[in-house]
N, C-alpha and C positions, 0 to 999 in steps of 0.2 A: 430892656435888659434881656440878655439871652437866657433861655431856659437851660438848666442843668439836666433835667429830664422831664418827660411828660408822661402822664397817666391818663389817657383819654383826653378830656378837655382840661384836665388839671395840669398846671405848670409849676415846677419847682425852680426857684432862683435863690441865690445866696442873699442872706439878710445883710443889710447895711445899717449903719448907725441911725439913719433917718427912720428905719423900720421899728426901732425899739418901742415907740408908743403903740404902734399897731400890734406888736407882739404882746404888750401888756394887756391891751383890750382883748386879744384872742385868749390869753390865759385866764383872764377874769370871766369871760363868757363861757369858758370850758374848764371849770375847776376840778373835774373828776380826778385827774392825775394827782393834783396837789392834795386833794382830800384823801385819796387812797394811800399816797406815799408819805406825805408830810403831816397828815392829820389836821389840816387847816386849808382854807382857801388860799390862793396865791397871794403872797405878800405884795405890798405896793412897789417893791423894787425887784420883783421876780423876773421881769423881762430884762432889766439891766444885768442882773446876775447871770441869766442864761446867755445873754449876748457876750458878756465879758469872760465867761467860764473857759478855762483851759485845762488840759491834763496836768497832773502834778509835775513839777520840774524834773523829777527823776524818771518819768515815764517817757521813753523814747517815742517820738512820733514825727511825722512829716508835715501834716497839715490838718486843720480842723475847719469844718464848714458848719454854719447854722443856716439851715435851709427853711424857706417858707414855701408852702404849696398854696397856690391861689386857684380859685375856680374861674370860669369864663367871665365873671363880673368883676374880677379883681379882689374878691373877698378871700382872706386867709382862711383856709380850711384844715391846714395841718402844718406841723413843724417837725424838723428832724435835725439832730445834732450828730455829726459823723466825724470820726477821726481816722485818718489814713496811716497805716503802718504803725499802729500803737503797740508798743512793747516788743514787736518783732516785725521784720519785713513780711508783707503779705497778709498781715492781720489788721483788719479794719474794725472799728468799734462804733456801734450805734449807741450813743449816750442817751438819746431821747427820741421818741416818736409819739407825738400827740396828734390825734385826729379829732376834729370838731365832733362834739357829742351828737349833733343833729345828723351826722353821717353814720352813726353806729347802726349796724345791721344792713347797710346798703351795699356792702362790698367795696366801698371806697378805700378802707384801710388796707385791704389785701391788694387792690390795684396800685395804691401808692407804694406799698412795700415792694411789690414785684418790680416796679420801675426803679425804686431806690436800690434794690439788690442788683439789678442789671447794671446800673450806673457804677455801683461799687465793684462789681465783677469786671466791668470794662476798665476800671481804674487799676486793675492788677491784683485785687484781693484774692487770696486763696482761702481765707477764713473770715467769718464775721463773728464778733463776740459782743455781748451785752450783759447787763445785769437787770434782773426783774425782782421786785420785792415779793418775797414769799408771802402768800396769802392774798395777793392781788390777782384773784382767780381769773378775771377777764384777760389780763395781760399774760398770765402764765399759759392759759389755753391758746391765746393768739400765737405766741412764740413757739410753743410746742407743735401746733398744727403746721407751722412753717418749716419745721425740721430742726429746730434748735434743741440741743441736749444740754443738761446740766453737767458741768465739769467740777464744780465745787460750790459750797455755800459759805458766804461770809456772814458771821454771826454778829449781832448787836451793832449795826451801823447806824449812827445818829443821823436822822433826817427830819428837819423841821421840829415838830413837837413829838415825834415818834422815834423809837429805836427799832429798826427793822432787820430781819435776816434777808440777805440778798442772794438770789440764785445766780451765779455766774454761768452763762450759757454760751454755746458756740455752735456754729454751723459751718461745715466744710463746703467750699464752693468748687473744689477740684478733686473730690473723692478721697480726701485724707481721713485718717482715723483720729479718735480721741487721743490715743497714745502719741501720735505724731504731733498733734496740736500741743499737748502738754510738754513735749520735748522742746518746743519753740518758746512757750510762754510759761516760764517757771512760776510766775505769780498765781496762775490759775490751777496749779496742782493742789489737790485736796489737802496735802500735808503741809503746805506753805502757810506760815502764820499770816 
């Protein structure tokens, strides 16, 4: 299978139906995201839900990828969920980025993200948006260090066994401003319900 992008010896490919059991094993071996966001370890159907997940029907978008990142031994070390042209042309969305716990502090997450961002940029994105759970300090610091800024906060979003506030963040890839972004994506305006 051809790599979508590479980060050193790590290769990202699009996940296929046959990869769902591998994804479940990865999520169970790396439960930190689910514990922080959902308040519990990954459910027994977490991989199936991630694989089948799509943007809401009223969210304009062109394509969605669920990517797996493997090391040189073929071991899954990260996953990413990416949607092209979500809500507006040129706005790409990172729905999920989980890196194996054993790689925390090694620089792997930054290398994977840098390659992912370049692939997104090469795909025509002018903006990247994402949501991060308020209070998930590790994730908040990670995205802020990469240049993401909060454009709004969505309060009381049910997630697993928790109700979280979600910081909607964006990063311009072509020098745009927050005001220009919000003119494109009305949903992310602070005053929008």
